[in-house]
LUMTORZA-744118 format. One record per residue (C-alpha): x, y, z. Coordinates in nm, 2 decimals, decimal comma. Layout:
BEGIN
<node><east>X</east><north>Y</north><up>Z</up></node>
...
This chain:
BEGIN
<node><east>0,00</east><north>0,00</north><up>0,00</up></node>
<node><east>0,10</east><north>0,36</north><up>-0,05</up></node>
<node><east>0,20</east><north>0,50</north><up>0,29</up></node>
<node><east>0,08</east><north>0,85</north><up>0,21</up></node>
<node><east>-0,09</east><north>1,00</north><up>-0,09</up></node>
<node><east>0,01</east><north>1,35</north><up>-0,20</up></node>
<node><east>-0,19</east><north>1,60</north><up>-0,40</up></node>
<node><east>-0,07</east><north>1,67</north><up>-0,75</up></node>
<node><east>-0,03</east><north>2,04</north><up>-0,66</up></node>
<node><east>0,19</east><north>1,97</north><up>-0,35</up></node>
<node><east>0,39</east><north>1,70</north><up>-0,54</up></node>
<node><east>0,47</east><north>1,95</north><up>-0,82</up></node>
<node><east>0,58</east><north>2,21</north><up>-0,57</up></node>
<node><east>0,81</east><north>1,97</north><up>-0,40</up></node>
<node><east>0,96</east><north>1,88</north><up>-0,74</up></node>
<node><east>1,00</east><north>2,23</north><up>-0,86</up></node>
<node><east>1,18</east><north>2,33</north><up>-0,54</up></node>
<node><east>1,45</east><north>2,10</north><up>-0,65</up></node>
<node><east>1,47</east><north>2,22</north><up>-1,01</up></node>
<node><east>1,71</east><north>2,52</north><up>-1,04</up></node>
<node><east>1,73</east><north>2,69</north><up>-1,38</up></node>
<node><east>2,05</east><north>2,60</north><up>-1,56</up></node>
<node><east>2,33</east><north>2,84</north><up>-1,55</up></node>
<node><east>2,57</east><north>2,69</north><up>-1,81</up></node>
<node><east>2,55</east><north>2,83</north><up>-2,16</up></node>
<node><east>2,66</east><north>2,76</north><up>-2,52</up></node>
<node><east>2,74</east><north>2,96</north><up>-2,82</up></node>
<node><east>2,55</east><north>2,85</north><up>-3,13</up></node>
<node><east>2,53</east><north>2,94</north><up>-3,50</up></node>
<node><east>2,20</east><north>3,13</north><up>-3,56</up></node>
<node><east>2,04</east><north>2,85</north><up>-3,76</up></node>
<node><east>2,08</east><north>2,62</north><up>-3,45</up></node>
<node><east>1,96</east><north>2,88</north><up>-3,20</up></node>
<node><east>1,59</east><north>2,89</north><up>-3,29</up></node>
<node><east>1,38</east><north>2,80</north><up>-2,99</up></node>
<node><east>1,66</east><north>2,85</north><up>-2,75</up></node>
<node><east>1,67</east><north>3,11</north><up>-2,47</up></node>
<node><east>1,91</east><north>3,40</north><up>-2,46</up></node>
<node><east>2,14</east><north>3,40</north><up>-2,15</up></node>
<node><east>2,19</east><north>3,77</north><up>-2,15</up></node>
<node><east>2,07</east><north>4,10</north><up>-2,30</up></node>
<node><east>2,16</east><north>4,11</north><up>-2,67</up></node>
<node><east>2,29</east><north>4,46</north><up>-2,76</up></node>
<node><east>2,33</east><north>4,57</north><up>-3,12</up></node>
<node><east>2,68</east><north>4,67</north><up>-3,24</up></node>
<node><east>2,55</east><north>4,83</north><up>-3,56</up></node>
<node><east>2,27</east><north>5,06</north><up>-3,69</up></node>
<node><east>1,99</east><north>4,91</north><up>-3,89</up></node>
<node><east>1,96</east><north>5,02</north><up>-4,16</up></node>
<node><east>2,33</east><north>5,13</north><up>-4,18</up></node>
<node><east>2,25</east><north>5,38</north><up>-4,44</up></node>
<node><east>1,96</east><north>5,61</north><up>-4,55</up></node>
<node><east>1,76</east><north>5,39</north><up>-4,78</up></node>
<node><east>1,46</east><north>5,45</north><up>-5,01</up></node>
<node><east>1,14</east><north>5,32</north><up>-4,86</up></node>
<node><east>0,97</east><north>5,29</north><up>-5,20</up></node>
<node><east>1,03</east><north>5,33</north><up>-5,57</up></node>
<node><east>1,07</east><north>5,69</north><up>-5,68</up></node>
<node><east>1,33</east><north>5,97</north><up>-5,72</up></node>
<node><east>1,58</east><north>6,10</north><up>-5,47</up></node>
<node><east>1,54</east><north>6,48</north><up>-5,44</up></node>
<node><east>1,61</east><north>6,77</north><up>-5,21</up></node>
<node><east>1,30</east><north>6,83</north><up>-5,01</up></node>
<node><east>1,33</east><north>7,21</north><up>-5,01</up></node>
<node><east>1,32</east><north>7,22</north><up>-5,39</up></node>
<node><east>0,97</east><north>7,05</north><up>-5,40</up></node>
<node><east>0,80</east><north>7,32</north><up>-5,19</up></node>
<node><east>0,47</east><north>7,44</north><up>-5,33</up></node>
<node><east>0,44</east><north>7,15</north><up>-5,59</up></node>
<node><east>0,09</east><north>7,06</north><up>-5,69</up></node>
<node><east>-0,09</east><north>6,90</north><up>-5,99</up></node>
<node><east>-0,19</east><north>7,24</north><up>-6,11</up></node>
<node><east>0,15</east><north>7,40</north><up>-6,04</up></node>
<node><east>0,42</east><north>7,13</north><up>-6,08</up></node>
<node><east>0,78</east><north>7,19</north><up>-5,98</up></node>
<node><east>1,05</east><north>7,10</north><up>-6,23</up></node>
<node><east>1,38</east><north>6,96</north><up>-6,10</up></node>
<node><east>1,71</east><north>6,90</north><up>-6,27</up></node>
<node><east>1,88</east><north>6,74</north><up>-5,97</up></node>
<node><east>1,73</east><north>6,40</north><up>-5,89</up></node>
<node><east>1,82</east><north>6,03</north><up>-5,90</up></node>
<node><east>1,59</east><north>5,74</north><up>-5,98</up></node>
<node><east>1,58</east><north>5,48</north><up>-5,69</up></node>
<node><east>1,42</east><north>5,15</north><up>-5,62</up></node>
<node><east>1,30</east><north>5,04</north><up>-5,28</up></node>
<node><east>1,59</east><north>4,96</north><up>-5,05</up></node>
<node><east>1,86</east><north>5,15</north><up>-5,25</up></node>
<node><east>2,08</east><north>5,40</north><up>-5,07</up></node>
<node><east>1,98</east><north>5,76</north><up>-5,08</up></node>
<node><east>2,30</east><north>5,94</north><up>-5,19</up></node>
<node><east>2,45</east><north>6,23</north><up>-5,00</up></node>
<node><east>2,30</east><north>6,56</north><up>-5,10</up></node>
<node><east>1,95</east><north>6,42</north><up>-5,13</up></node>
<node><east>1,71</east><north>6,40</north><up>-4,83</up></node>
<node><east>1,38</east><north>6,27</north><up>-4,96</up></node>
<node><east>1,21</east><north>6,04</north><up>-5,21</up></node>
<node><east>0,93</east><north>6,15</north><up>-5,44</up></node>
<node><east>0,69</east><north>5,86</north><up>-5,52</up></node>
<node><east>0,65</east><north>5,76</north><up>-5,88</up></node>
<node><east>0,28</east><north>5,86</north><up>-5,88</up></node>
<node><east>0,37</east><north>6,21</north><up>-5,77</up></node>
<node><east>0,63</east><north>6,26</north><up>-6,05</up></node>
<node><east>0,70</east><north>6,22</north><up>-6,42</up></node>
<node><east>1,01</east><north>6,24</north><up>-6,63</up></node>
<node><east>1,01</east><north>6,50</north><up>-6,90</up></node>
<node><east>1,32</east><north>6,41</north><up>-7,08</up></node>
<node><east>1,61</east><north>6,51</north><up>-6,84</up></node>
<node><east>1,37</east><north>6,70</north><up>-6,62</up></node>
<node><east>1,16</east><north>6,56</north><up>-6,33</up></node>
<node><east>0,81</east><north>6,70</north><up>-6,29</up></node>
<node><east>0,70</east><north>6,68</north><up>-5,93</up></node>
<node><east>0,33</east><north>6,73</north><up>-5,84</up></node>
<node><east>0,34</east><north>6,69</north><up>-5,46</up></node>
<node><east>0,58</east><north>6,84</north><up>-5,21</up></node>
<node><east>0,79</east><north>6,62</north><up>-4,97</up></node>
<node><east>0,94</east><north>6,71</north><up>-4,64</up></node>
<node><east>1,29</east><north>6,61</north><up>-4,53</up></node>
<node><east>1,34</east><north>6,23</north><up>-4,51</up></node>
<node><east>0,99</east><north>6,16</north><up>-4,65</up></node>
<node><east>0,99</east><north>5,80</north><up>-4,79</up></node>
<node><east>1,33</east><north>5,74</north><up>-4,65</up></node>
<node><east>1,43</east><north>5,48</north><up>-4,39</up></node>
<node><east>1,69</east><north>5,67</north><up>-4,19</up></node>
<node><east>2,01</east><north>5,52</north><up>-4,04</up></node>
<node><east>1,93</east><north>5,34</north><up>-3,72</up></node>
<node><east>1,55</east><north>5,38</north><up>-3,77</up></node>
<node><east>1,49</east><north>5,01</north><up>-3,71</up></node>
<node><east>1,77</east><north>4,94</north><up>-3,45</up></node>
<node><east>2,03</east><north>5,19</north><up>-3,33</up></node>
<node><east>2,38</east><north>5,09</north><up>-3,22</up></node>
<node><east>2,37</east><north>5,02</north><up>-2,85</up></node>
<node><east>2,00</east><north>4,93</north><up>-2,84</up></node>
<node><east>1,90</east><north>4,62</north><up>-2,64</up></node>
<node><east>1,75</east><north>4,40</north><up>-2,92</up></node>
<node><east>1,63</east><north>4,12</north><up>-2,70</up></node>
<node><east>1,65</east><north>4,08</north><up>-2,32</up></node>
<node><east>1,78</east><north>3,79</north><up>-2,12</up></node>
<node><east>1,53</east><north>3,51</north><up>-2,11</up></node>
<node><east>1,39</east><north>3,57</north><up>-2,46</up></node>
<node><east>1,32</east><north>3,26</north><up>-2,66</up></node>
<node><east>1,44</east><north>3,30</north><up>-3,01</up></node>
<node><east>1,18</east><north>3,26</north><up>-3,29</up></node>
<node><east>1,25</east><north>3,24</north><up>-3,67</up></node>
<node><east>1,19</east><north>3,62</north><up>-3,72</up></node>
<node><east>1,42</east><north>3,70</north><up>-3,43</up></node>
<node><east>1,69</east><north>3,49</north><up>-3,59</up></node>
<node><east>1,63</east><north>3,68</north><up>-3,91</up></node>
<node><east>1,67</east><north>4,01</north><up>-3,73</up></node>
<node><east>2,00</east><north>3,90</north><up>-3,57</up></node>
<node><east>2,13</east><north>3,80</north><up>-3,91</up></node>
<node><east>2,03</east><north>4,14</north><up>-4,05</up></node>
<node><east>2,24</east><north>4,29</north><up>-3,77</up></node>
<node><east>2,54</east><north>4,09</north><up>-3,88</up></node>
<node><east>2,52</east><north>3,84</north><up>-3,60</up></node>
<node><east>2,66</east><north>3,49</north><up>-3,68</up></node>
<node><east>2,62</east><north>3,33</north><up>-3,33</up></node>
<node><east>2,40</east><north>3,36</north><up>-3,03</up></node>
<node><east>2,48</east><north>3,27</north><up>-2,67</up></node>
<node><east>2,20</east><north>3,07</north><up>-2,51</up></node>
<node><east>2,13</east><north>2,86</north><up>-2,21</up></node>
<node><east>2,22</east><north>2,50</north><up>-2,25</up></node>
<node><east>1,94</east><north>2,25</north><up>-2,30</up></node>
<node><east>1,87</east><north>2,04</north><up>-1,98</up></node>
<node><east>2,00</east><north>1,69</north><up>-2,02</up></node>
<node><east>1,72</east><north>1,45</north><up>-1,93</up></node>
<node><east>1,82</east><north>1,08</north><up>-1,87</up></node>
<node><east>1,53</east><north>0,85</north><up>-1,96</up></node>
<node><east>1,54</east><north>0,50</north><up>-1,81</up></node>
<node><east>1,27</east><north>0,25</north><up>-1,91</up></node>
<node><east>1,24</east><north>-0,05</north><up>-1,67</up></node>
<node><east>1,07</east><north>-0,39</north><up>-1,71</up></node>
<node><east>1,18</east><north>-0,74</north><up>-1,77</up></node>
<node><east>0,88</east><north>-0,79</north><up>-1,99</up></node>
<node><east>0,98</east><north>-0,52</north><up>-2,24</up></node>
<node><east>1,12</east><north>-0,60</north><up>-2,58</up></node>
<node><east>1,28</east><north>-0,37</north><up>-2,84</up></node>
<node><east>1,03</east><north>-0,29</north><up>-3,11</up></node>
<node><east>1,10</east><north>-0,49</north><up>-3,43</up></node>
<node><east>1,36</east><north>-0,71</north><up>-3,27</up></node>
<node><east>1,14</east><north>-1,02</north><up>-3,25</up></node>
<node><east>0,79</east><north>-1,15</north><up>-3,20</up></node>
<node><east>0,64</east><north>-1,11</north><up>-2,86</up></node>
<node><east>0,60</east><north>-1,40</north><up>-2,62</up></node>
<node><east>0,30</east><north>-1,42</north><up>-2,38</up></node>
<node><east>0,34</east><north>-1,16</north><up>-2,10</up></node>
<node><east>0,58</east><north>-0,94</north><up>-2,31</up></node>
<node><east>0,53</east><north>-0,59</north><up>-2,46</up></node>
<node><east>0,72</east><north>-0,37</north><up>-2,69</up></node>
<node><east>0,89</east><north>-0,08</north><up>-2,51</up></node>
<node><east>0,72</east><north>0,25</north><up>-2,62</up></node>
<node><east>0,71</east><north>0,47</north><up>-2,32</up></node>
<node><east>1,08</east><north>0,56</north><up>-2,34</up></node>
<node><east>1,04</east><north>0,67</north><up>-2,70</up></node>
<node><east>0,74</east><north>0,88</north><up>-2,61</up></node>
<node><east>0,93</east><north>1,04</north><up>-2,32</up></node>
<node><east>1,23</east><north>1,10</north><up>-2,55</up></node>
<node><east>1,02</east><north>1,28</north><up>-2,81</up></node>
<node><east>0,84</east><north>1,50</north><up>-2,56</up></node>
<node><east>1,17</east><north>1,60</north><up>-2,38</up></node>
<node><east>1,31</east><north>1,71</north><up>-2,71</up></node>
<node><east>0,99</east><north>1,89</north><up>-2,80</up></node>
<node><east>0,98</east><north>2,07</north><up>-2,47</up></node>
<node><east>1,34</east><north>2,20</north><up>-2,49</up></node>
<node><east>1,55</east><north>1,93</north><up>-2,34</up></node>
<node><east>1,82</east><north>1,70</north><up>-2,46</up></node>
<node><east>1,71</east><north>1,34</north><up>-2,41</up></node>
<node><east>1,96</east><north>1,08</north><up>-2,30</up></node>
<node><east>1,77</east><north>0,75</north><up>-2,35</up></node>
<node><east>1,91</east><north>0,43</north><up>-2,20</up></node>
<node><east>1,84</east><north>0,08</north><up>-2,29</up></node>
<node><east>1,56</east><north>-0,09</north><up>-2,10</up></node>
<node><east>1,67</east><north>-0,20</north><up>-1,75</up></node>
<node><east>1,55</east><north>-0,54</north><up>-1,61</up></node>
<node><east>1,34</east><north>-0,56</north><up>-1,29</up></node>
<node><east>1,65</east><north>-0,60</north><up>-1,07</up></node>
<node><east>1,72</east><north>-0,35</north><up>-0,79</up></node>
<node><east>2,09</east><north>-0,36</north><up>-0,84</up></node>
<node><east>2,06</east><north>-0,29</north><up>-1,21</up></node>
<node><east>1,81</east><north>-0,01</north><up>-1,15</up></node>
<node><east>2,04</east><north>0,15</north><up>-0,90</up></node>
<node><east>2,34</east><north>0,12</north><up>-1,13</up></node>
<node><east>2,14</east><north>0,28</north><up>-1,41</up></node>
<node><east>2,02</east><north>0,56</north><up>-1,18</up></node>
<node><east>2,36</east><north>0,64</north><up>-1,03</up></node>
<node><east>2,52</east><north>0,64</north><up>-1,38</up></node>
<node><east>2,30</east><north>0,93</north><up>-1,48</up></node>
<node><east>2,33</east><north>1,16</north><up>-1,18</up></node>
<node><east>2,53</east><north>1,40</north><up>-1,39</up></node>
<node><east>2,22</east><north>1,46</north><up>-1,59</up></node>
<node><east>2,00</east><north>1,76</north><up>-1,51</up></node>
<node><east>1,69</east><north>1,54</north><up>-1,46</up></node>
<node><east>1,62</east><north>1,17</north><up>-1,45</up></node>
<node><east>1,30</east><north>1,01</north><up>-1,57</up></node>
<node><east>1,24</east><north>0,64</north><up>-1,48</up></node>
<node><east>0,95</east><north>0,46</north><up>-1,63</up></node>
<node><east>0,79</east><north>0,15</north><up>-1,49</up></node>
<node><east>0,82</east><north>-0,04</north><up>-1,16</up></node>
<node><east>0,67</east><north>0,24</north><up>-0,95</up></node>
<node><east>0,37</east><north>0,07</north><up>-0,79</up></node>
<node><east>0,36</east><north>-0,14</north><up>-0,47</up></node>
<node><east>0,40</east><north>-0,49</north><up>-0,62</up></node>
<node><east>0,68</east><north>-0,73</north><up>-0,52</up></node>
<node><east>0,89</east><north>-0,64</north><up>-0,83</up></node>
<node><east>0,82</east><north>-0,26</north><up>-0,82</up></node>
<node><east>1,17</east><north>-0,17</north><up>-0,70</up></node>
<node><east>1,21</east><north>0,18</north><up>-0,83</up></node>
<node><east>1,08</east><north>0,38</north><up>-0,53</up></node>
<node><east>1,28</east><north>0,17</north><up>-0,29</up></node>
<node><east>1,59</east><north>0,21</north><up>-0,50</up></node>
<node><east>1,54</east><north>0,58</north><up>-0,52</up></node>
<node><east>1,50</east><north>0,60</north><up>-0,14</up></node>
<node><east>1,82</east><north>0,41</north><up>-0,09</up></node>
<node><east>2,02</east><north>0,60</north><up>-0,35</up></node>
<node><east>1,89</east><north>0,95</north><up>-0,27</up></node>
<node><east>1,57</east><north>1,09</north><up>-0,14</up></node>
<node><east>1,22</east><north>0,98</north><up>-0,20</up></node>
<node><east>1,00</east><north>1,28</north><up>-0,17</up></node>
<node><east>0,66</east><north>1,14</north><up>-0,28</up></node>
<node><east>0,53</east><north>0,80</north><up>-0,37</up></node>
<node><east>0,17</east><north>0,80</north><up>-0,45</up></node>
<node><east>-0,02</east><north>1,10</north><up>-0,59</up></node>
<node><east>-0,39</east><north>1,16</north><up>-0,59</up></node>
<node><east>-0,42</east><north>1,17</north><up>-0,97</up></node>
<node><east>-0,60</east><north>0,95</north><up>-1,21</up></node>
<node><east>-0,44</east><north>0,80</north><up>-1,41</up></node>
<node><east>-0,09</east><north>0,81</north><up>-1,25</up></node>
<node><east>-0,14</east><north>0,73</north><up>-0,88</up></node>
<node><east>0,19</east><north>0,53</north><up>-0,85</up></node>
<node><east>0,40</east><north>0,82</north><up>-0,96</up></node>
<node><east>0,71</east><north>0,89</north><up>-0,74</up></node>
<node><east>0,93</east><north>1,19</north><up>-0,71</up></node>
<node><east>1,27</east><north>1,24</north><up>-0,55</up></node>
<node><east>1,63</east><north>1,34</north><up>-0,60</up></node>
<node><east>1,97</east><north>1,19</north><up>-0,61</up></node>
<node><east>2,21</east><north>1,46</north><up>-0,49</up></node>
<node><east>2,10</east><north>1,77</north><up>-0,68</up></node>
<node><east>1,94</east><north>1,58</north><up>-0,96</up></node>
<node><east>1,56</east><north>1,57</north><up>-0,96</up></node>
<node><east>1,41</east><north>1,22</north><up>-1,03</up></node>
<node><east>1,06</east><north>1,16</north><up>-1,17</up></node>
<node><east>0,94</east><north>0,80</north><up>-1,16</up></node>
<node><east>0,64</east><north>0,74</north><up>-1,39</up></node>
<node><east>0,41</east><north>0,44</north><up>-1,40</up></node>
<node><east>0,45</east><north>0,19</north><up>-1,68</up></node>
<node><east>0,10</east><north>0,21</north><up>-1,81</up></node>
<node><east>0,12</east><north>0,43</north><up>-2,12</up></node>
<node><east>-0,16</east><north>0,68</north><up>-2,05</up></node>
<node><east>-0,04</east><north>0,72</north><up>-1,69</up></node>
<node><east>0,31</east><north>0,78</north><up>-1,82</up></node>
<node><east>0,18</east><north>1,04</north><up>-2,06</up></node>
<node><east>-0,01</east><north>1,22</north><up>-1,79</up></node>
<node><east>0,30</east><north>1,22</north><up>-1,57</up></node>
<node><east>0,50</east><north>1,37</north><up>-1,86</up></node>
<node><east>0,25</east><north>1,66</north><up>-1,88</up></node>
<node><east>0,19</east><north>1,71</north><up>-1,51</up></node>
<node><east>0,55</east><north>1,68</north><up>-1,38</up></node>
<node><east>0,82</east><north>1,63</north><up>-1,65</up></node>
<node><east>0,71</east><north>1,92</north><up>-1,86</up></node>
<node><east>0,69</east><north>2,20</north><up>-1,59</up></node>
<node><east>1,02</east><north>2,07</north><up>-1,43</up></node>
<node><east>1,19</east><north>2,07</north><up>-1,77</up></node>
<node><east>1,06</east><north>2,42</north><up>-1,86</up></node>
<node><east>1,19</east><north>2,56</north><up>-1,53</up></node>
<node><east>1,54</east><north>2,40</north><up>-1,59</up></node>
<node><east>1,54</east><north>2,54</north><up>-1,94</up></node>
<node><east>1,43</east><north>2,90</north><up>-1,85</up></node>
<node><east>1,12</east><north>2,85</north><up>-2,06</up></node>
<node><east>0,78</east><north>2,99</north><up>-1,98</up></node>
<node><east>0,46</east><north>2,79</north><up>-1,98</up></node>
<node><east>0,33</east><north>2,79</north><up>-2,33</up></node>
<node><east>0,08</east><north>2,50</north><up>-2,29</up></node>
<node><east>-0,15</east><north>2,49</north><up>-2,59</up></node>
<node><east>-0,51</east><north>2,53</north><up>-2,47</up></node>
<node><east>-0,86</east><north>2,57</north><up>-2,61</up></node>
<node><east>-1,22</east><north>2,59</north><up>-2,47</up></node>
<node><east>-1,50</east><north>2,36</north><up>-2,57</up></node>
<node><east>-1,84</east><north>2,24</north><up>-2,45</up></node>
<node><east>-1,86</east><north>1,89</north><up>-2,30</up></node>
<node><east>-2,08</east><north>1,67</north><up>-2,52</up></node>
<node><east>-2,11</east><north>1,40</north><up>-2,25</up></node>
<node><east>-2,08</east><north>1,36</north><up>-1,87</up></node>
<node><east>-1,75</east><north>1,30</north><up>-1,71</up></node>
<node><east>-1,73</east><north>1,09</north><up>-1,39</up></node>
<node><east>-1,43</east><north>1,13</north><up>-1,16</up></node>
<node><east>-1,32</east><north>1,03</north><up>-0,81</up></node>
<node><east>-1,35</east><north>1,30</north><up>-0,55</up></node>
<node><east>-1,02</east><north>1,39</north><up>-0,39</up></node>
<node><east>-0,82</east><north>1,29</north><up>-0,70</up></node>
<node><east>-0,71</east><north>1,51</north><up>-0,99</up></node>
<node><east>-0,87</east><north>1,34</north><up>-1,29</up></node>
<node><east>-0,72</east><north>1,36</north><up>-1,64</up></node>
<node><east>-0,99</east><north>1,28</north><up>-1,90</up></node>
<node><east>-0,91</east><north>1,22</north><up>-2,27</up></node>
<node><east>-1,14</east><north>1,41</north><up>-2,51</up></node>
<node><east>-1,19</east><north>1,44</north><up>-2,89</up></node>
<node><east>-1,27</east><north>1,78</north><up>-3,03</up></node>
<node><east>-1,56</east><north>1,79</north><up>-3,27</up></node>
<node><east>-1,63</east><north>2,15</north><up>-3,38</up></node>
<node><east>-1,69</east><north>2,34</north><up>-3,05</up></node>
<node><east>-1,76</east><north>2,03</north><up>-2,85</up></node>
<node><east>-1,53</east><north>1,80</north><up>-2,65</up></node>
<node><east>-1,64</east><north>1,44</north><up>-2,65</up></node>
<node><east>-1,51</east><north>1,23</north><up>-2,35</up></node>
<node><east>-1,33</east><north>0,92</north><up>-2,48</up></node>
<node><east>-1,23</east><north>0,74</north><up>-2,17</up></node>
<node><east>-1,23</east><north>0,82</north><up>-1,80</up></node>
<node><east>-1,03</east><north>0,51</north><up>-1,71</up></node>
<node><east>-0,80</east><north>0,26</north><up>-1,88</up></node>
<node><east>-0,45</east><north>0,38</north><up>-1,81</up></node>
<node><east>-0,31</east><north>0,11</north><up>-2,04</up></node>
<node><east>-0,52</east><north>0,19</north><up>-2,35</up></node>
<node><east>-0,27</east><north>0,40</north><up>-2,55</up></node>
<node><east>-0,50</east><north>0,40</north><up>-2,86</up></node>
<node><east>-0,74</east><north>0,62</north><up>-2,66</up></node>
<node><east>-0,47</east><north>0,89</north><up>-2,67</up></node>
<node><east>-0,42</east><north>0,85</north><up>-3,04</up></node>
<node><east>-0,79</east><north>0,91</north><up>-3,08</up></node>
<node><east>-0,79</east><north>1,21</north><up>-2,85</up></node>
<node><east>-0,71</east><north>1,57</north><up>-2,93</up></node>
<node><east>-0,65</east><north>1,67</north><up>-2,57</up></node>
<node><east>-0,75</east><north>1,62</north><up>-2,21</up></node>
<node><east>-0,97</east><north>1,79</north><up>-1,95</up></node>
<node><east>-0,84</east><north>1,81</north><up>-1,60</up></node>
<node><east>-1,11</east><north>1,76</north><up>-1,33</up></node>
<node><east>-1,01</east><north>1,93</north><up>-1,00</up></node>
<node><east>-0,99</east><north>1,72</north><up>-0,68</up></node>
<node><east>-1,29</east><north>1,90</north><up>-0,53</up></node>
<node><east>-1,52</east><north>1,81</north><up>-0,82</up></node>
<node><east>-1,71</east><north>1,49</north><up>-0,86</up></node>
<node><east>-1,72</east><north>1,48</north><up>-1,23</up></node>
<node><east>-1,85</east><north>1,73</north><up>-1,49</up></node>
<node><east>-2,19</east><north>1,76</north><up>-1,66</up></node>
<node><east>-2,26</east><north>1,76</north><up>-2,03</up></node>
<node><east>-2,29</east><north>2,11</north><up>-2,16</up></node>
<node><east>-2,02</east><north>2,25</north><up>-1,93</up></node>
<node><east>-1,76</east><north>2,48</north><up>-2,09</up></node>
<node><east>-1,42</east><north>2,33</north><up>-2,01</up></node>
<node><east>-1,06</east><north>2,41</north><up>-2,08</up></node>
<node><east>-0,89</east><north>2,15</north><up>-2,30</up></node>
<node><east>-0,52</east><north>2,09</north><up>-2,28</up></node>
<node><east>-0,42</east><north>2,00</north><up>-2,64</up></node>
<node><east>-0,20</east><north>1,70</north><up>-2,68</up></node>
<node><east>0,11</east><north>1,81</north><up>-2,86</up></node>
């Protein structure tokens, strides 16, 4: 039996208390820095643009010489220069007359509208000035941000390192997919792959280990071999059966903070630490493992990586009733059909196909005993 069940909220707080944002950094080429987080303010060493440039097609002129121009009383200029958008405005000229407000009459330019100084000109430093803070520390670089840095002449960006997350699947019954046919009682290992893909998607660097057999010595060896990682995720062997060694091994090797959380599915989840490395132990049932990834691995990883919470959400109306256990945080798979959320399953932690059919999940709070059809709910989208 579980000695003491912890709420999901309290369990997460205990875990996050042991997750310090990483301090080490790395210098990356711009093309590799997308999605990464700047480790300091990025200050421009140049002006953008670095020269006065035409903001549209037309003619470079001296603004003072266009004073009073109108369709009924054009001004005729001998000093002008045709320009296309983006071209440098030469010294001696300070404005650009649009094509529609001008006409060439041989070697003379007829101007039918006046322009003031620097009209239709992008001035030096108008976009970014030398010394400007382009992005502040903690900014996550997006493709347009990378493009701006390239326009400023940057080749590299210094960013926080990605958290290294060791992933250790356990279970003597697990077989490498495609290696051979299954025997009775066996299953192909898939949770480790799922964890690996999510860790990478959420900004971490997955370090996946081969499946470890249900042996306390082997589990401890695997755990202790990864304590230089920034976080360890162990999958399987977390319940209270005779061969569920993982929580006991964690307690012996480090600190077991929580074993048993009031969440469905995922009650056998355990949390702890070895030295300064947080350890998350997920149940082997696939849906329970997925819920644990979202509830615990994701926020812990985001904190380590200096990343904000950008969980994709939407709202929908429940098309059917949801039943849940009072006192437990319930995670219910739903399929989105237009503006409605159709509950797929409220139980069945081993039915992975139910996740494949789901678009997201609804979280029923501990204090609720289910939700009624017709309720508006927040749906966490499955990434």
